[in-house]
C-alpha positions as CSV (number, residue, x, y, z in Angstrom):
1,M,52.0,-49.7,6.1
2,G,54.2,-47.2,4.2
3,Y,51.8,-47.3,1.2
4,L,48.8,-46.8,3.5
5,K,50.4,-43.9,5.3
6,L,51.3,-42.2,2.0
7,A,47.7,-42.7,0.7
8,L,46.3,-41.2,3.9
9,I,48.6,-38.1,3.6
10,S,47.7,-37.7,0.0
11,A,44.0,-37.8,0.7
12,A,44.4,-35.3,3.5
13,I,46.2,-32.9,1.1
14,L,43.5,-33.3,-1.5
15,L,40.8,-32.6,0.9
16,S,42.6,-29.5,2.2
17,L,42.8,-28.0,-1.4
18,P,40.0,-25.8,-2.6
19,R,37.6,-27.7,-4.9
20,L,37.0,-26.1,-8.3
21,G,33.4,-25.1,-8.7
22,A,32.6,-25.6,-5.1
23,E,29.9,-23.3,-3.8
24,T,31.1,-20.3,-1.7
25,K,28.8,-18.1,0.3
26,Q,29.1,-14.4,0.1
27,K,26.9,-11.7,1.8
28,L,25.8,-8.8,-0.4
29,T,25.8,-5.3,1.0
30,I,22.7,-3.3,-0.1
31,K,24.0,0.1,-1.0
32,E,21.2,1.9,-2.9
33,A,17.4,1.6,-3.2
34,T,15.4,3.3,-5.9
35,I,11.9,3.1,-4.6
36,F,9.0,3.3,-7.1
37,L,5.4,3.9,-6.3
38,S,5.2,0.1,-6.4
39,G,8.4,-1.9,-6.2
40,A,12.0,-0.9,-5.6
41,E,15.3,-1.4,-7.5
42,L,18.0,-2.6,-5.0
43,V,21.7,-2.2,-5.8
44,S,24.1,-4.5,-3.9
45,T,27.9,-4.9,-4.0
46,A,30.5,-7.5,-3.0
47,N,34.2,-8.1,-3.5
48,L,35.2,-11.6,-4.5
49,S,38.5,-13.5,-4.7
50,L,38.1,-15.8,-7.6
51,H,40.4,-18.7,-8.7
52,E,41.0,-19.7,-12.3
53,G,38.1,-21.3,-14.1
54,E,34.6,-21.6,-12.9
55,N,33.5,-20.2,-9.6
56,E,30.1,-20.8,-8.0
57,I,29.0,-18.2,-5.5
58,M,25.9,-18.3,-3.3
59,F,25.0,-14.7,-2.5
60,T,23.0,-14.0,0.6
61,N,21.2,-10.9,1.9
62,V,19.1,-10.9,-1.3
63,A,15.4,-9.9,-1.4
64,G,12.9,-12.7,-1.9
65,N,10.6,-13.0,-5.0
66,I,12.6,-10.7,-7.1
67,N,11.7,-9.7,-10.7
68,H,13.8,-12.1,-12.7
69,Q,13.8,-9.9,-15.8
70,S,15.3,-7.0,-13.9
71,L,18.4,-8.9,-12.7
72,V,21.6,-7.3,-13.8
73,I,25.1,-8.4,-12.7
74,H,28.3,-6.5,-13.4
75,A,31.8,-8.0,-12.7
76,T,35.2,-6.3,-13.1
77,N,38.7,-7.6,-14.2
78,G,37.5,-9.6,-17.1
79,V,35.2,-11.9,-15.1
80,I,32.3,-13.3,-17.1
81,V,28.9,-14.0,-15.6
82,E,27.8,-17.5,-16.9
83,S,24.5,-18.0,-15.1
84,A,22.4,-16.9,-12.1
85,T,19.6,-18.6,-10.2
86,P,17.5,-16.6,-7.7
87,M,15.8,-18.6,-5.0
88,N,13.9,-17.9,-1.7
89,N,15.4,-19.0,1.6
90,Y,12.8,-19.8,4.2
91,L,15.5,-20.7,6.8
92,T,16.8,-17.2,7.3
93,P,15.8,-15.3,10.4
94,D,14.3,-12.7,8.1
95,A,11.7,-15.2,7.0
96,V,9.3,-13.6,9.5
97,S,8.8,-9.9,10.3
98,P,10.6,-8.2,13.1
99,R,7.2,-7.8,14.9
100,I,6.6,-11.5,14.8
101,K,10.1,-12.3,16.0
102,E,9.6,-9.9,18.9
103,M,6.3,-11.5,19.9
104,K,7.8,-15.0,19.6
105,D,10.7,-13.9,21.9
106,S,8.2,-12.6,24.4
107,L,6.3,-15.9,24.1
108,Q,9.4,-17.9,24.8
109,L,10.2,-15.8,27.9
110,L,6.7,-16.3,29.2
111,N,7.1,-20.0,28.7
112,V,10.3,-19.9,30.9
113,N,8.5,-17.9,33.6
114,R,5.5,-20.2,33.5
115,A,7.8,-23.3,33.9
116,T,9.6,-21.6,36.9
117,A,6.3,-20.7,38.6
118,N,4.9,-24.2,38.0
119,N,8.0,-25.8,39.6
120,S,7.6,-23.5,42.6
121,L,3.9,-24.6,42.8
122,E,4.9,-28.2,42.9
123,V,7.4,-27.6,45.7
124,I,4.7,-25.7,47.7
125,N,2.2,-28.5,47.2
126,E,4.8,-31.0,48.5
127,Y,5.4,-28.9,51.6
128,I,1.7,-28.7,52.3
129,N,1.4,-32.5,51.9
130,I,4.3,-33.1,54.3
131,I,2.8,-30.8,57.0
132,Q,-0.7,-32.4,56.6
133,T,0.8,-35.9,56.9
134,N,2.9,-35.0,60.0
135,R,-0.1,-33.3,61.7
136,K,-2.1,-36.6,61.3
137,V,0.7,-38.6,62.7
138,S,1.2,-36.2,65.6
139,G,-2.6,-36.2,66.3
140,D,-2.7,-40.0,66.6
141,N,0.1,-39.8,69.2
142,T,-1.8,-39.5,72.5
143,G,1.4,-39.3,74.5
144,L,1.8,-35.6,73.8
145,S,1.2,-33.1,76.5
146,V,-1.2,-30.2,76.0
147,A,1.6,-27.7,75.8
148,E,3.5,-29.8,73.2
149,L,0.3,-30.3,71.2
150,T,-0.4,-26.6,71.3
151,K,3.1,-25.7,70.2
152,M,2.9,-28.2,67.3
153,L,-0.5,-26.9,66.1
154,D,0.8,-23.3,66.1
155,L,3.8,-24.3,64.1
156,V,1.7,-26.2,61.6
157,S,-0.8,-23.3,61.3
158,T,1.8,-20.7,60.7
159,R,3.7,-22.6,58.1
160,L,0.7,-24.1,56.4
161,E,-0.9,-20.6,56.1
162,G,2.3,-19.2,54.5
163,Y,2.5,-22.1,52.0
164,I,-1.2,-21.8,51.1
165,N,-0.8,-18.0,50.5
166,K,2.2,-18.7,48.3
167,K,0.3,-21.4,46.4
168,S,-2.6,-18.9,45.7
169,A,-0.1,-16.3,44.5
170,L,1.5,-18.8,42.1
171,V,-1.8,-20.0,40.8
172,L,-2.7,-16.4,40.0
173,Q,0.7,-15.8,38.4
174,I,0.4,-18.8,36.2
175,A,-3.2,-17.8,35.1
176,H,-1.9,-14.3,34.3
177,I,1.0,-15.8,32.2
178,D,-1.5,-18.1,30.4
179,D,-3.7,-15.2,29.5
180,K,-0.7,-13.3,28.1
181,M,0.4,-16.3,26.1
182,Q,-3.0,-16.8,24.7
183,K,-3.2,-13.2,23.5
184,L,0.3,-13.4,22.0
185,N,-0.6,-16.6,20.1
186,V,-3.7,-14.9,18.7
187,Q,-1.7,-11.9,17.7
188,I,1.0,-14.0,16.1
189,N,-1.5,-16.0,14.1
190,E,-3.1,-12.7,12.9
191,E,0.3,-11.3,11.9
192,L,1.1,-14.6,10.0
193,Q,-2.0,-14.0,7.9
194,N,-0.2,-11.1,6.3
195,E,2.2,-12.1,3.6
196,V,5.7,-12.1,4.9
197,V,8.2,-12.5,2.1
198,P,11.2,-14.7,3.0
199,G,14.8,-13.6,2.3
200,G,16.4,-14.8,-0.9
201,Q,19.6,-16.2,-2.3
202,L,21.3,-15.8,-5.6
203,L,23.5,-18.6,-7.0
204,V,25.8,-17.2,-9.6
205,K,28.5,-18.9,-11.7
206,F,31.5,-16.8,-12.7
207,Y,34.3,-17.6,-15.1
208,S,37.8,-16.1,-14.8
209,K,40.8,-16.8,-17.0
210,E,43.1,-16.4,-14.1
211,A,43.0,-15.9,-10.3
212,T,41.8,-12.4,-9.6
213,N,39.8,-10.1,-7.4
214,S,36.5,-8.7,-8.8
215,A,34.1,-6.1,-7.7
216,I,30.5,-7.3,-8.1
217,N,27.6,-5.1,-8.6
218,I,24.1,-6.7,-8.6
219,S,20.8,-4.9,-9.2
220,Y,17.2,-6.2,-9.3
221,V,13.7,-5.1,-8.7
222,S,11.8,-6.3,-5.6
223,P,8.0,-6.0,-6.1
224,N,7.3,-5.9,-2.3
225,A,8.1,-2.2,-1.6
226,G,6.8,1.2,-2.5
227,W,6.0,4.7,-1.2
228,E,3.1,7.1,-0.9
229,P,3.3,10.9,-0.8
230,T,2.1,12.8,2.2
231,Y,2.3,16.5,3.0
232,D,2.5,18.7,6.1
233,I,1.2,22.2,5.4
234,F,1.8,25.0,7.8
235,A,0.2,28.4,7.7
236,D,0.8,30.9,10.5
237,V,-1.2,33.9,9.4
238,V,-3.5,34.7,6.4
239,N,-1.8,36.4,3.4
240,A,1.6,34.9,4.3
241,P,3.5,32.1,2.4
242,I,2.7,28.6,3.5
243,R,5.3,26.0,4.3
244,L,4.8,22.7,2.5
245,V,6.8,19.8,3.7
246,Y,7.0,17.0,1.2
247,K,7.2,13.5,2.8
248,A,6.9,9.9,1.9
249,N,5.5,6.8,3.7
250,V,8.0,4.2,2.6
251,H,7.2,0.5,3.1
252,Q,9.1,-2.6,2.2
253,N,8.5,-6.3,2.8
254,S,11.4,-7.7,0.6
255,G,12.6,-10.2,3.2
256,V,15.9,-8.3,3.9
257,A,16.5,-5.2,6.0
258,W,17.8,-2.1,4.3
259,N,20.5,-0.8,6.7
260,N,22.0,2.6,6.1
261,V,20.9,2.6,2.5
262,H,21.0,5.6,0.1
263,I,17.5,5.8,-1.2
264,T,15.9,7.6,-4.2
265,L,12.2,8.0,-4.5
266,S,10.8,7.8,-8.0
267,T,7.4,8.5,-9.4
268,G,7.8,5.6,-11.8
269,N,5.9,2.4,-11.6
270,P,7.5,-0.7,-13.3
271,I,4.4,-2.8,-12.7
272,E,2.4,-0.6,-15.2
273,G,4.6,-1.8,-18.1
274,V,6.0,0.3,-20.9
275,Q,4.2,-1.2,-24.0
276,A,1.7,1.2,-25.5
277,P,-1.7,-0.3,-26.1
278,V,-2.9,-1.2,-29.6
279,L,-6.5,-0.4,-30.6
280,T,-8.1,-3.2,-32.6
281,P,-11.3,-3.0,-34.8
282,W,-14.6,-2.7,-33.0
283,Y,-17.0,-5.1,-34.7
284,L,-20.7,-4.6,-34.1
285,G,-23.4,-7.3,-34.6
286,F,-27.1,-7.9,-34.1
287,Y,-28.5,-9.7,-31.1
288,H,-30.0,-13.1,-31.8
289,P,-32.5,-14.2,-29.2
290,V,-32.0,-17.7,-27.8
291,A,-34.6,-20.2,-28.8
292,Y,-35.8,-23.0,-26.5
293,N,-37.8,-26.1,-27.3
294,T,-39.4,-28.7,-25.0
295,N,-38.6,-32.3,-25.6
296,Q,-39.8,-35.0,-23.1
297,N,-40.2,-32.3,-20.4
298,N,-36.5,-31.4,-20.8
299,I,-35.8,-27.8,-21.9
300,T,-32.7,-27.7,-24.2
301,K,-31.0,-24.6,-25.5
302,Q,-30.7,-24.6,-29.3
303,T,-27.6,-23.5,-31.2
304,Q,-27.6,-19.8,-31.5
305,L,-25.5,-19.6,-34.7
306,T,-25.0,-22.1,-37.5
307,Q,-21.6,-23.0,-38.8
308,A,-22.4,-21.1,-42.0
309,D,-23.1,-18.0,-39.8
310,I,-19.8,-18.5,-37.9
311,A,-17.9,-18.7,-41.2
312,K,-19.1,-15.3,-42.2
313,L,-17.9,-13.6,-39.0
314,P,-14.8,-11.3,-39.2
315,T,-11.6,-12.9,-37.9
316,T,-7.8,-12.5,-38.0
317,N,-5.1,-15.1,-38.4
318,V,-2.4,-16.1,-35.9
319,T,0.1,-13.7,-37.4
320,D,-2.2,-10.8,-37.0
321,I,-2.8,-11.7,-33.3
322,A,0.8,-12.0,-32.5
323,S,1.8,-8.8,-34.2
324,Q,-1.2,-6.5,-33.6
325,S,-3.9,-7.6,-31.3
326,T,-4.1,-7.6,-27.5
327,S,-7.1,-8.3,-25.3
328,M,-9.0,-9.6,-28.3
329,Y,-11.2,-12.8,-28.2
330,Q,-11.6,-14.6,-31.6
331,A,-15.0,-16.1,-32.4
332,Q,-15.0,-19.8,-33.1
333,R,-14.3,-20.7,-36.8
334,G,-14.3,-24.4,-37.6
335,N,-12.4,-26.2,-34.9
336,A,-9.8,-23.4,-34.3
337,L,-9.8,-21.2,-31.3
338,S,-7.4,-18.2,-31.0
339,I,-7.0,-16.1,-27.8
340,G,-4.9,-13.0,-27.3
341,G,-4.1,-11.7,-23.8
342,S,-1.8,-9.5,-22.0
343,R,-0.1,-9.1,-18.6
344,S,2.0,-6.5,-16.9
345,E,5.3,-8.2,-17.8
346,G,4.4,-8.6,-21.5
347,T,2.0,-10.4,-23.8
348,V,1.4,-14.1,-24.1
349,Y,-0.4,-15.5,-27.2
350,I,-2.1,-18.9,-27.2
351,V,-3.5,-20.7,-30.3
352,D,-5.3,-23.9,-29.6
353,G,-3.7,-24.2,-26.2
354,V,-0.1,-23.7,-27.6
355,R,1.9,-20.6,-26.7
356,V,3.1,-19.0,-30.0
357,A,4.6,-15.6,-28.8
358,G,5.6,-13.9,-25.6
359,N,8.4,-12.5,-23.5
360,S,11.3,-14.6,-22.5
361,S,11.9,-15.2,-18.8
362,D,15.7,-15.3,-19.3
363,F,17.8,-13.2,-17.1
364,L,19.7,-10.2,-18.4
365,Y,23.4,-10.0,-17.4
366,N,26.1,-7.5,-18.1
367,S,29.8,-7.4,-17.3
368,T,32.7,-5.3,-18.4
369,T,33.8,-7.9,-20.9
370,N,30.4,-9.5,-21.7
371,N,28.1,-6.6,-22.5
372,Q,24.6,-7.9,-23.1
373,S,21.2,-6.2,-23.0
374,Q,20.7,-3.7,-20.3
375,S,17.8,-4.3,-17.9
376,T,14.5,-2.6,-18.9
377,V,14.2,-1.3,-15.3
378,N,16.5,1.6,-16.4
379,S,13.7,3.0,-18.5
380,Y,11.7,3.6,-15.3
381,V,14.4,5.5,-13.5
382,A,14.8,9.2,-14.0
383,V,17.2,11.7,-12.5
384,D,15.4,14.7,-10.9
385,N,12.5,15.8,-13.2
386,T,14.3,15.9,-16.6
387,G,13.2,12.4,-17.6
388,V,9.9,10.6,-18.0
389,N,9.5,10.3,-14.2
390,T,10.5,12.5,-11.3
391,S,13.0,11.3,-8.7
392,F,14.0,12.6,-5.3
393,D,17.5,11.8,-4.2
394,I,17.7,11.6,-0.4
395,D,21.0,12.8,1.0
396,L,20.8,11.0,4.4
397,P,21.1,7.2,4.7
398,Y,18.0,5.4,6.0
399,T,17.4,2.1,7.7
400,I,14.1,0.5,6.8
401,P,13.2,-3.0,8.2
402,S,11.4,-5.6,6.2
403,D,8.1,-5.3,8.2
404,G,5.7,-3.9,5.7
405,Q,5.0,-0.9,7.9
406,P,5.1,2.7,6.7
407,H,8.3,4.6,7.6
408,L,8.2,8.4,7.2
409,V,10.9,9.9,5.0
410,S,11.3,13.7,4.6
411,I,11.8,14.7,1.0
412,K,11.9,18.5,0.8
413,S,10.4,21.7,2.3
414,Y,9.1,24.5,0.3
415,N,8.0,28.1,1.2
416,V,5.2,28.7,-1.2
417,P,3.6,32.1,-1.9
418,A,-0.1,31.9,-1.5
419,T,-3.2,34.0,-1.5
420,Y,-6.1,33.1,0.8
421,R,-9.9,33.0,0.4
422,Y,-12.8,31.4,2.2
423,Y,-15.0,28.9,0.4
424,A,-18.5,27.8,1.3
425,V,-21.2,25.6,-0.1
426,P,-24.0,26.2,2.5
427,K,-26.3,23.7,0.8
428,L,-23.9,20.9,1.7
429,D,-22.0,22.2,4.7
430,K,-22.7,25.1,7.1
431,D,-19.0,25.9,7.7
432,A,-16.7,28.1,5.7
433,F,-13.3,26.6,4.7
434,L,-10.1,28.6,4.4
435,Q,-8.2,27.9,1.2
436,A,-4.6,28.7,0.3
437,R,-4.3,29.3,-3.4
438,I,-1.0,28.4,-5.1
439,T,0.1,29.1,-8.6
440,N,3.0,27.6,-10.4
441,W,2.5,24.4,-8.4
442,E,3.8,22.3,-11.3
443,D,7.4,23.2,-10.2
444,L,6.8,21.4,-6.8
445,N,6.5,17.9,-8.5
446,L,3.5,17.0,-6.3
447,L,1.6,13.7,-6.5
448,P,-1.9,12.9,-5.2
449,G,-1.7,12.4,-1.5
450,T,-3.0,13.2,2.0
451,T,-2.3,16.5,3.7
452,N,-1.8,17.2,7.4
453,I,-2.9,20.8,8.0
454,F,-1.5,23.1,10.7
455,Y,-3.0,26.5,11.0
456,E,-1.9,29.2,13.5
457,G,0.3,26.6,15.2
458,T,-2.5,24.0,15.7
459,Y,-3.2,20.8,13.9
460,V,-6.6,21.2,12.3
461,G,-7.1,17.9,10.4
462,Q,-6.4,16.0,7.2
463,G,-7.1,16.9,3.6
464,N,-5.9,15.8,0.2
465,I,-4.1,17.0,-2.9
466,D,-5.3,15.7,-6.3
467,V,-3.1,17.2,-8.9
468,R,-5.0,15.3,-11.7
469,N,-7.9,17.7,-11.5
470,I,-6.1,21.0,-11.1
471,K,-5.6,23.6,-13.8
472,D,-3.9,26.9,-13.1
473,T,-4.4,27.3,-9.4
474,M,-4.2,24.8,-6.6
475,N,-6.6,25.3,-3.8
476,I,-5.4,23.7,-0.5
477,S,-8.0,23.5,2.2
478,M,-6.7,24.8,5.5
479,G,-9.7,23.7,7.5
480,R,-13.0,25.2,8.9
481,D,-13.2,28.6,10.3
482,K,-16.0,28.9,12.9
483,K,-15.7,32.7,12.9
484,I,-17.1,32.8,9.4
485,M,-20.8,32.0,9.4
486,V,-22.7,31.0,6.3
487,K,-26.4,30.0,6.3
488,R,-28.8,29.0,3.6
489,E,-32.6,29.1,4.3
490,R,-35.7,28.5,2.2
491,D,-38.1,31.5,2.2
492,I,-41.4,30.0,3.1
493,K,-43.3,33.2,2.4
494,L,-42.3,33.2,-1.2
495,R,-43.0,29.5,-1.7
496,S,-46.1,28.9,-3.9
497,V,-47.8,26.2,-5.9
498,Q,-50.2,27.1,-8.7
499,N,-52.3,25.0,-11.1
500,V,-52.2,26.5,-14.6
501,G,-54.2,24.5,-17.0
502,P,-52.6,21.0,-17.3
503,N,-49.5,22.2,-15.6
504,V,-48.2,22.9,-12.1
505,R,-46.0,25.9,-11.3
506,E,-44.0,25.7,-8.1
507,T,-41.9,28.7,-7.0
508,Y,-38.9,28.4,-4.7
509,A,-36.9,31.1,-3.0
510,Y,-33.8,31.0,-0.9
511,T,-31.7,33.4,1.2
512,I,-28.0,33.0,1.9
513,T,-26.5,34.9,4.8
514,A,-22.8,35.3,5.4
515,R,-21.2,37.0,8.4
516,N,-17.6,37.8,9.2
517,N,-16.8,37.7,12.9
518,R,-13.1,38.3,12.4
519,K,-11.3,41.5,13.0
520,E,-10.1,41.8,9.5
521,S,-11.7,41.8,6.0
522,I,-12.0,38.5,4.1
523,N,-12.7,37.3,0.6
524,I,-15.2,34.5,0.3
525,V,-16.6,32.4,-2.5
526,I,-20.1,31.0,-2.0
527,L,-21.5,28.4,-4.4
528,D,-25.1,27.2,-5.0
529,H,-27.0,26.1,-8.0
530,Q,-30.3,26.4,-9.9
531,P,-32.0,23.1,-11.1
532,V,-31.3,22.0,-14.7
533,S,-33.8,20.1,-16.8
534,N,-33.2,17.6,-19.6
535,D,-36.9,17.0,-20.2
536,T,-38.9,19.4,-22.5
537,K,-42.0,18.8,-20.3
538,L,-40.2,20.1,-17.2
539,E,-39.2,23.8,-17.5
540,I,-37.3,26.1,-15.2
541,E,-38.7,29.6,-15.3
542,D,-38.2,33.0,-13.6
543,K,-34.6,32.3,-12.6
544,K,-33.4,34.8,-10.0
545,T,-29.6,34.6,-9.5
546,G,-29.0,37.8,-7.7
547,T,-25.4,39.2,-7.9
548,S,-23.9,35.8,-8.6
549,T,-22.1,34.7,-11.8
550,Y,-24.4,32.2,-13.4
551,D,-23.6,29.2,-15.7
552,E,-26.7,28.4,-17.8
553,K,-25.5,24.9,-18.7
554,T,-24.7,23.7,-15.2
555,G,-26.9,25.9,-13.2
556,L,-24.0,26.9,-11.0
557,M,-24.1,30.2,-9.2
558,E,-20.9,31.7,-7.7
559,W,-20.7,34.7,-5.4
560,N,-17.3,36.4,-4.9
561,L,-17.8,38.6,-1.9
562,T,-15.7,40.8,0.3
563,L,-16.8,41.0,4.0
564,K,-15.5,43.6,6.3
565,A,-14.9,42.9,9.9
566,N,-18.2,42.1,11.7
567,E,-20.1,42.6,8.5
568,T,-23.2,40.6,7.4
569,I,-24.3,40.2,3.7
570,T,-27.5,38.7,2.4
571,E,-28.0,37.2,-1.0
572,N,-31.2,35.9,-2.6
573,F,-32.0,33.6,-5.4
574,G,-35.0,31.6,-6.7
575,F,-36.7,29.8,-9.6
576,T,-40.1,28.4,-10.7
577,I,-40.6,24.8,-11.9
578,K,-43.3,24.1,-14.5
579,Y,-44.4,20.5,-15.1
580,P,-47.5,18.4,-15.9
581,K,-50.0,17.7,-13.2
582,T,-49.8,14.0,-13.9
583,R,-46.1,13.9,-13.1
584,T,-44.3,14.0,-9.7
585,L,-41.0,15.8,-9.2
586,T,-38.0,14.1,-7.7
587,N,-34.9,15.5,-6.1
588,Q,-36.6,18.6,-4.7
589,N,-34.5,20.6,-2.2
């Protein structure tokens, strides 16, 4: 018995001691998020107490489906990162979006209410059955007096009516609950169609020469995030500066919520890759028509090129493909087949079905004592606008749930000097558009995006900014002004058709009328055009462009006019088209 007791005590002591290499769970705290146009780099921290030797830590509160190549782990106090294994965790509450969880909670509450109502309905049905049974028994008893029978019938009638009314109300209540539950189930199924990324976990093995505390810093890129620029533009009066509020619609579906996170918005896009393309030779050849023959009523396709023809075709060897060529398909030569291809994360080369070159999928780690290669994600991150990309550092912490929905983040507000003009193309639209003209717009670090326009304190609609097609001056449309009237009419009296020998000469004439109903003078640009011919048999003659500035190559006419208050100006233009009688014109307007 003494030996047995000693063995039990020893076993208990051994079980109570920490096991070397045992997995320990540790929740990461997400501190920073650098959000790219597509994707986001998350920086998380944790403080660990490590024992001597190998320590296996399971980190939670990690995004799902992270970019493995972007994973970087730093550890202090001489701790070495041995390995790391990211994985998804479908058992976490964040495996579904907050909207789905809210609807499921509502569905559960409705189930409870339905069960309660159904229980009440069963009780009411039982009451009704008892009353109906007692009424039958009492009716069969002929010994009751008329007064007693009347009293019993009144009691039965009153109670039975109340129970029947309660039953009807419960039936309606249950039907109403069933209708809500059906709609919720439909909505939940629709939401589940959207990809909901589960939360992740990160299993990391650390090695420490001695027991110590270590500050851990972990960064990685989650592809399920991004932002889109949007702008609020306010103009109170003409000829005053506009106020441009730069905003961002931030969305993330990483599987974990970002709570009180310091965010930076970057114009970079890691998905695009950093490798410059390589242009390969462009080989031309002649088309060889496909020949067919008929054999026993079966049509067979003959070989288009012989083996001798194939041997003469230009080709490259495997080394050339791996070092130079991308997106190039090699023609068949003998029995060999070489394929070169590319993807966003690098290039994969396959020869006869065997991968011969490509990127490694190994993780990149770094610690204070084990400095290895830095993650390539750093090349996408820039501070302000001095690097390759522009970044906006947001001072206030933000909380962004993992729901995939846009969340508005204010970036910066600018007071921008602007000049104003009206712009009209009466052939396409009868309204005149007020435009604010901005120079030195490059200093604003704008991206293509939608604009919400507010003019004279009123929301007037949406527009867009496309900085890719702007040169010196940016024209921001401030909306339609109904007080400026522009009209384009065809002059029927000057319209004529004449037959001159083998040709037809058609003459067109137009009148443009512009009126300013405002109390102040305005500047307006009006555009129209003359037809342009690329056929020598179709000639444009007798061009009348009035006071416009005319571009002979494009046919564009531009009037720059100043209209005083309540002034009306008329401009005329016209042309004659000469073409053969045997031909018919198209696109006449």
